[in-house]
Each structure stands twice: as structure tokens, then as C-alpha cells.
C-alpha atoms as one frame of an Amber mdcrd trajectory, in Angstrom:
protein
 -20.004   7.927 -13.475 -21.080  10.803 -11.254 -23.275  10.486  -8.234 -26.917
  11.006  -9.204 -28.610  10.705  -5.869 -31.199  13.446  -5.726 -33.303  10.917
  -3.826 -30.633  10.172  -1.195 -32.012  10.576   2.296 -28.764  10.139   4.189
 -25.078  10.771   3.536 -22.362   8.837   5.359 -18.771   9.712   5.963 -16.232
   7.251   7.259 -13.034   8.727   8.650 -10.779   5.751   7.921  -8.080   4.796
  10.426  -5.942   1.718  11.008  -7.694   0.597  14.212 -11.031   2.404  14.465
 -13.234   4.294  11.996 -15.320   7.357  12.901 -18.690   7.367  11.134 -21.107
  10.260  10.652 -24.576   9.949   9.142 -26.229  13.160   7.976 -29.747  13.611
   6.637 -30.605  15.462   3.427 -31.116  18.698   5.382 -27.571  18.558   6.762
 -28.464  17.474  10.307 -26.173  14.879  11.892 -28.454  11.988  12.855 -25.837
   9.522  14.062 -22.157   9.445  14.971 -20.317   6.347  16.101 -17.073   4.444
  15.754 -16.406   0.904  14.602 -13.292  -1.227  14.936 -11.319  -2.099  11.820
 -12.112  -5.793  12.030 -14.503  -8.216  10.358 -16.953  -7.793  13.257 -16.611
  -4.000  13.225 -17.268  -3.741   9.495 -20.236  -6.123   9.772 -21.579  -3.910
  12.580 -21.117  -0.850  10.340 -23.067  -2.441   7.478 -25.885  -3.439   9.890
 -26.079   0.055  11.394 -26.172   1.695   7.971 -28.941  -0.685   6.872 -31.211
   0.966   9.467 -31.191   4.132   7.337 -32.952   2.441   4.441 -32.082   1.250
   0.968 -28.261   1.184   0.701 -28.470   2.605  -2.841 -29.864   5.789  -1.291
 -27.215   6.001   1.442 -23.931   6.995  -0.255 -20.690   6.674   1.697 -17.690
   9.018   1.364 -14.254   7.725   2.367 -10.672   8.841   1.732  -9.746   5.431
   0.290 -10.757   4.272  -3.186 -10.260   0.577  -2.391  -9.690  -2.025   0.285
 -11.763  -4.585   2.136 -13.945  -1.937   3.816 -14.812  -0.401   0.426 -15.463
  -3.862  -1.046 -17.900  -4.751   1.748 -19.749  -1.436   1.464 -20.104  -1.965
  -2.297 -21.327  -5.539  -1.721 -23.933  -4.178   0.703 -25.220  -1.922  -2.109
 -23.850   1.482  -1.045 -22.520   3.993  -3.536 -18.952   4.568  -2.329 -17.353
   7.894  -3.146 -13.605   8.276  -2.649 -12.745  11.819  -1.614  -9.366  13.474
  -1.881  -7.754  14.336   1.463  -6.524  17.606  -0.091 -10.034  18.539  -1.234
 -11.362  17.803   2.249  -8.586  19.850   3.861  -9.518  22.826   1.684 -13.230
  22.275   2.354 -12.596  22.004   6.124 -10.592  25.243   6.139 -13.567  27.039
   4.599 -16.185  25.364   6.799 -14.553  24.976  10.236 -13.544  28.427  11.424
 -11.357  27.201  14.279  -9.379  24.983  11.921  -9.633  22.211  14.524  -9.658
  18.641  13.295 -11.081  15.632  15.082 -12.179  12.250  13.743 -15.853  12.862
  14.562 -15.687  16.441  13.286 -13.856  15.272  10.179 -16.551  12.718   9.504
 -19.260  15.392   9.763 -17.376  17.796   7.483 -16.961  15.121   4.830 -20.589
  13.963   5.086 -21.547  17.580   4.427 -19.064  17.695   1.538 -20.723  14.606
   0.023 -24.202  16.026   0.572 -23.458  19.353  -1.090 -21.059  18.257  -3.834
 -22.516  14.900  -4.839 -23.140  16.114  -8.376 -19.376  16.577  -8.908 -18.089
  13.383  -7.299 -17.348   9.990  -8.836 -18.660   6.685  -7.475 -16.312   3.707
  -7.133 -16.936   1.003  -9.705 -17.079  -2.422  -8.018 -14.312  -4.852  -8.924
 -15.058  -7.947 -10.993 -14.979 -11.302  -9.206 -11.681 -12.127 -10.958 -10.080
  -8.893  -9.734 -11.327  -9.567  -6.199  -9.799 -13.052  -6.339  -6.417 -11.660
  -7.455  -6.555  -8.973  -4.751  -7.262 -11.660  -2.140  -4.289 -13.721  -3.314
  -2.016 -10.666  -3.220  -3.210  -9.705   0.299  -2.714 -13.281   1.486   0.798
 -13.370   0.042   1.640 -10.085   1.762   0.364 -11.532   5.048   2.427 -14.731
   4.621   5.568 -12.753   3.758   4.982 -10.583   6.821   4.595 -13.666   9.032
   7.792 -15.141   7.579   9.756 -11.963   8.298   8.338 -11.879  11.841   9.280
 -15.539  12.435  12.830 -14.976  11.117  13.242 -11.907  13.334  11.947 -13.776
  16.402  14.204 -16.761  15.745  17.185 -14.471  15.206  16.492 -12.677  18.486
  16.119 -15.980  20.382  19.306 -17.408  18.898  21.234 -14.238  19.681  19.922
 -14.194  23.263  20.599 -17.881  24.016  23.397 -18.816  21.621  25.412 -15.810
  20.487  27.028 -16.372  17.129  24.626 -19.146  16.115  23.283 -17.141  13.190
  26.665 -17.170  11.482  26.928 -20.958  11.933  23.578 -21.614  10.224  23.514
 -18.784   7.709  21.285 -19.479   4.703  21.620 -17.697   1.371  18.871 -15.133
   0.794  17.885 -14.845   4.464  18.613 -11.408   5.949  20.904 -11.078   8.970
């Protein structure tokens, strides 16, 4: 479904990053009304949702982001925002035409993409929220990935400790299927 938000009063762009997200809120006239960053954490995302709520009905505050899924997208959808995934290549091309210096910064990138959303909303697709069953499966998969990561970390730490304090111990207690 395409974005049909002729009534939208604000357009938000989140420049996604692993640790901290740059956010730009632009009004319907194209004026930047707020720029801020939030940490990529449960508290940071909750803060983001609260700050965006100050701009009115979430249905009228669409959010553009370069990711079509993930916990951040899920929480924005749950809060009632229309989430629009944007292609990094499309944004790069748009930026080249809009930013004469060619400079890229997180805050500047957020503003460019908010403008992209504002002007091209009629051509963009909104993310369809996942069903509760799909969310449950995604949670299980994420949890498994976390547990596997913790297991690998524990094995690596134990291997390093054994090697430091008892060289050759790994070969004495080698288990099938466990990497060296």
C-alpha cells in the first residue's frame, strides 16, 4: 500500500546506526522543527516514541528509515506510526541532487531523508506490521542468536583462560563439535 498522508503534519527520518540513531522531524512546509539522537536501547527507543508523540497523532507522523524490519521498526509500528523503508541507493541519489557539497552527516542525512519522505510520499510503500505469530517466531530466533553468541563468547573466554594458565589443556579435554 502506498503512503496516503496528505494530512501529515510532520515527517520523521531516523538515520539508523548500531549505537545511536539521528532523528530529524520536519513539518509539512519542509522546515526542520526538531533534531536529536537516541541510543539504540530499550530506554532510547522508548524516549524516541515519547518525543514523537509530542507531534500529534502517530498516524499523521510517518517515519522513514533505511531498515524494513527490526525491533525499532516493530515499536514504531506498535506506537501507530506509518513506517516507510527507504533504499540507501535511492537516498544516495537524492542526496547527490539535493546536497551540493556532497557532504554526509548523520543529522544532515536525517534531514535529507525526511525531505525525501515529505516530497515523495505518494510513491513510497508503508511497512505492513507483522502478525503476533510472526513476532513470536522472530523473538525466538533473536533469542537463539543471542544464546549462540553467548555460548561462543564463553567458549572463547574459557579457551583463552585455559591457554594462559594451562597450556595444552584444550587438547586434553577436546569435545567433538566444539571449535578449537
